[in-house]
C-alpha positions in Angstrom: -6.0 -20.0 -2.2 -4.3 -22.8 -3.2 -0.6 -24.0 -3.9 0.3 -25.3 -7.5 3.1 -27.6 -6.2 4.2 -30.7 -8.1 6.8 -32.5 -10.1 7.4 -32.4 -14.2 10.7 -33.0 -16.7 11.9 -31.4 -19.7 14.6 -33.0 -22.4 18.2 -32.4 -22.5 19.2 -34.9 -25.1 18.2 -36.4 -27.6 19.2 -39.7 -29.6 18.1 -41.5 -32.3 18.1 -45.1 -32.2 20.7 -45.4 -35.5 23.0 -43.5 -33.0 22.6 -46.4 -30.8 23.2 -49.3 -33.4 19.0 -50.0 -32.6 18.2 -48.7 -36.3 17.2 -52.3 -37.4 15.0 -53.0 -34.2 11.3 -52.8 -35.3 10.9 -51.5 -31.8 12.4 -48.8 -32.5 10.8 -47.5 -35.1 9.1 -44.0 -35.2 10.9 -43.7 -31.7 13.4 -41.4 -29.8 15.2 -41.9 -27.3 15.7 -39.3 -24.3 17.2 -37.5 -21.7 15.1 -35.8 -19.1 16.0 -33.6 -16.6 12.8 -34.4 -13.2 12.2 -31.5 -11.6 10.1 -30.0 -8.1 8.4 -27.4 -9.3 5.9 -24.2 -7.7 3.6 -22.7 -9.5 5.1 -25.0 -12.9 8.8 -22.9 -12.2 11.9 -25.0 -11.5 12.7 -25.4 -8.2 15.5 -28.3 -7.8 16.2 -31.3 -9.1 15.5 -34.1 -8.7 17.6 -37.0 -10.7 18.0 -37.8 -14.6 16.9 -40.3 -16.7 16.9 -41.8 -20.2 13.3 -43.2 -21.8 12.1 -43.9 -25.0 9.6 -41.8 -26.6 7.4 -43.2 -29.4 3.3 -42.4 -31.1 3.6 -39.6 -27.6 4.3 -41.8 -24.5 7.2 -42.2 -22.6 8.7 -46.1 -21.7 11.4 -46.7 -19.5 14.2 -48.4 -21.1 15.5 -51.9 -19.7 18.6 -51.0 -16.6 21.5 -52.3 -19.0 20.9 -49.7 -21.4 19.9 -47.2 -19.1 23.2 -47.7 -17.6 25.0 -47.8 -20.6 23.6 -44.6 -21.7 25.1 -42.9 -18.5 28.1 -43.9 -18.9 28.2 -43.2 -22.9 27.0 -39.4 -22.2 27.2 -38.7 -18.5 25.3 -35.2 -17.8 25.8 -32.7 -15.2 21.9 -31.5 -13.8 20.6 -28.8 -15.9 20.6 -25.1 -14.4 17.1 -24.7 -16.0 16.0 -27.4 -12.9 16.6 -24.1 -10.7 14.7 -21.6 -12.9 13.2 -19.8 -9.5 15.9 -19.4 -7.5 17.9 -18.7 -10.3 14.8 -15.9 -11.0 15.2 -14.6 -7.4 19.1 -14.3 -7.0 18.7 -12.2 -10.5 15.8 -10.2 -9.4 17.5 -9.3 -6.3 20.5 -8.4 -8.2 18.7 -6.3 -10.6 16.6 -4.5 -7.5 19.9 -4.0 -6.0 21.8 -2.8 -9.2 18.9 -0.5 -10.0 18.9 1.4 -6.6 22.7 2.0 -6.0 22.3 3.4 -9.9 19.4 5.6 -8.8 20.8 6.2 -5.7 23.8 7.2 -7.7 22.2 9.5 -10.0 20.0 11.2 -7.5 22.9 12.0 -5.4 24.4 13.2 -8.8 21.5 15.6 -9.1 21.5 16.5 -6.0 24.9 17.7 -6.5 24.3 19.7 -8.8 21.7 21.4 -7.3 23.9 22.4 -4.6 26.3 24.0 -6.7 23.0 25.4 -8.8 22.4 27.2 -6.1 25.2 28.1 -4.8 25.9 30.0 -7.9 22.6 31.2 -8.1 23.1 32.7 -4.4 26.7 34.3 -5.0 24.9 35.6 -7.8 22.4 37.6 -5.7 24.7 38.7 -3.1 26.8 40.3 -5.4 23.8 42.2 -6.9 22.6 43.1 -3.6 22.3 47.5 -3.7 20.6 49.3 -1.4 18.0 50.0 -3.7 15.5 47.1 -2.2 14.7 45.2 0.5 16.7 41.9 1.3 16.4 39.0 4.1 19.6 36.8 4.2 17.8 33.5 5.5 20.8 31.0 7.1 20.0 27.2 8.5 22.2 26.9 11.8 23.2 24.1 13.6 19.3 23.3 14.8 18.8 23.0 11.2 16.4 26.0 11.5 16.4 28.8 10.0 18.2 32.7 11.4 17.1 35.6 9.2 18.8 38.8 8.7 17.6 42.2 7.0 20.2 43.9 4.9 19.8 47.3 6.1 22.3 49.1 4.2 25.6 47.7 1.7 28.6 49.9 1.7 31.3 48.2 -0.6 31.6 44.5 1.0 30.1 44.8 3.9 26.2 44.3 4.7 24.5 46.1 7.5 22.2 43.0 9.0 19.9 42.8 11.8 18.5 39.8 13.1 15.1 39.1 12.3 13.3 37.5 15.6 9.9 36.5 14.3 7.9 35.4 11.2 4.3 36.8 10.9 1.8 34.5 11.0 -0.1 35.0 7.8 -0.8 33.6 4.1 1.4 35.4 2.5 4.9 34.2 0.7 8.1 34.0 3.4 10.0 37.0 1.8 6.9 39.4 2.5 6.8 38.0 6.3 10.2 38.0 6.8 10.4 41.7 5.1 7.2 42.6 7.4 9.3 41.2 10.4 12.3 43.1 9.8 10.3 46.4 9.5 8.9 46.5 12.8 12.5 46.0 14.3 14.4 48.3 12.0 14.9 51.2 14.6 16.7 48.8 16.9 20.3 49.1 17.9 21.4 45.6 16.9 22.7 45.3 13.9 26.1 44.7 12.8 28.7 44.9 9.6 29.6 41.4 8.1 31.8 41.0 5.4 30.6 39.8 2.1 33.1 37.2 1.9 32.4 36.0 5.3 28.8 35.1 3.9 30.1 33.9 0.9 32.1 31.4 2.1 28.6 30.1 4.1 27.4 29.1 0.9 27.5 25.0 0.6 28.9 24.3 -2.9 29.8 20.9 -2.1 28.4 18.9 1.2 24.5 20.5 2.1 25.6 20.6 5.5 28.7 21.8 6.1 28.1 25.2 8.5 31.3 27.6 8.4 32.0 30.3 11.3 30.3 34.1 10.0 32.8 35.3 13.2 30.8 38.6 13.3 27.5 36.8 14.0 29.4 34.4 16.5 28.0 31.3 14.6 28.5 28.8 12.5 25.9 29.3 10.1 24.7 28.3 6.1 23.0 30.4 3.7 20.0 28.6 2.0 18.2 31.7 0.8 18.2 35.4 -0.3 15.1 37.2 -0.9 14.9 40.1 -2.5 12.2 42.7 -2.6 12.0 44.1 -6.2 7.9 44.8 -5.9 5.0 45.6 -3.7 2.3 43.1 -2.2 -1.1 43.6 -2.5 -3.3 42.0 0.3 -7.1 41.7 0.8 -8.0 43.7 3.7 -11.2 44.7 4.0 -12.7 45.2 7.5 -15.6 43.0 9.0 -17.8 45.9 8.9 -17.4 47.4 5.6 -17.5 44.0 3.8 -19.9 43.9 1.0 -20.0 42.4 -3.2 -18.7 46.4 -4.1 -16.3 46.8 -2.4 -12.6 45.9 -1.5 -10.2 47.2 0.4 -6.1 46.2 0.0 -3.1 46.7 1.9 0.9 46.7 0.7 3.0 44.6 2.1 6.1 45.2 -0.2 7.7 48.4 -1.8 6.6 51.5 -2.0 4.7 52.3 -4.8 2.8 54.7 -6.6 -0.9 53.5 -8.6 -0.6 54.8 -11.5 -4.4 53.5 -13.4 -7.4 50.9 -12.8 -8.3 49.7 -16.1 -11.4 46.6 -16.2 -11.4 44.4 -19.1 -14.7 45.3 -19.9 -14.3 49.1 -20.2 -17.8 49.8 -20.1 -17.6 48.7 -16.4 -17.5 51.3 -13.7 -14.3 50.7 -11.6 -13.9 53.1 -8.3 -10.4 53.4 -6.9 -9.7 55.1 -3.5 -6.4 56.9 -4.7 -3.6 57.3 -7.6 -1.0 58.3 -5.4 1.5 56.7 -3.1 0.7 53.5 -1.8 3.8 53.3 0.9 4.5 49.8 2.6 1.3 48.9 4.8 -0.6 51.9 3.0 -3.9 51.4 2.6 -6.5 51.8 -1.1 -10.1 50.3 -1.8 -11.6 49.2 -5.5 -15.1 49.7 -5.7 -17.0 47.9 -8.3 -20.3 46.1 -9.0 -18.5 43.3 -11.5 -17.1 40.0 -10.9 -14.7 40.1 -13.7 -11.2 41.2 -13.8 -9.1 44.3 -14.2 -5.7 45.6 -14.5 -4.1 47.5 -11.5 -1.2 49.1 -12.9 1.3 51.0 -10.1 5.4 51.7 -9.9 7.5 51.2 -7.5 10.1 53.4 -6.2 12.8 55.4 -6.0 13.7 52.2 -8.9 10.5 53.6 -11.1 10.2 50.1 -12.5 6.9 49.5 -13.8 4.2 46.5 -12.6 0.7 45.4 -13.1 -1.4 42.7 -11.4 -5.0 41.8 -12.5 -7.7 41.7 -9.9 -10.5 39.2 -10.2 -13.2 39.1 -8.3 -11.8 41.4 -6.0 -8.7 39.2 -5.7 -5.2 40.6 -6.7 -2.7 38.1 -7.9 0.7 39.2 -6.9 3.5 38.4 -9.2 5.3 36.0 -6.0 8.0 35.2 -8.0 9.1 38.8 -7.9 9.5 39.2 -4.3 11.1 35.2 -3.4 14.3 35.2 -5.7 15.5 31.8 -3.7 16.3 29.1 -5.4 
């Protein structure tokens, strides 16, 4: 790749022969006297100046002026180096300043957006804490000093106190975090390591300004920051057909969510034959089966207990499309 490097000039002042009293000179007919700024260029962009000179321009050609006239003009019309001779350095400086300014503005806007997100999340978490009752299962997720998670299941609420139990493990399954924590909490719900914590202590641990500030929760004996609240308000049906029973006609499902009662199964094509193993309670970890030769869709209708809230999910090609946004109410 060749580097285009050289020198050139541009006009910074023009005079007619009449302005110099030379209009009667026959050699000055159709001529113009110009002050030019000479410069070195890189890729035709001026880099630095290399002097100025008065010249005579006539018939598309340039001519040097005699020294006496050159000196007279320089004395009569003094001129500083033209800023245009430094075009490339100026462009580079402006580019750096512009980029720096843009970065600072972008950083400021990003910080403002992040601060707004923190405040919005704080409002949401506060509302979630206030809404917790004994009708739904709840998991509180805290960030600890090691920037890892401490998860606690809410066993009970009494007034402004929550009975919390540590959830030690997350079940390794392809399911939402909320359901995974819920499964882990179910495995440990009969242990005796629960503890009462006031709602105010938990509220104090919500970050409203700084995302890294953690507050001491005395009842739990450590500094924590509430990061998410998962409220289990729905069932969660996961396909779990035993290997020996798998076929294109038969599938089994297990409920990893809230206790439910199946009401009906309605295929999109009314002429198709879909068989449901039971239309009754499908509690936590209960199984049910569907038998059909169709790969079309159907709607499974059910209600959760004890709130008697009605729900439905779509089944397509033996896959239940759970509404994950109903399981985790985190921000």
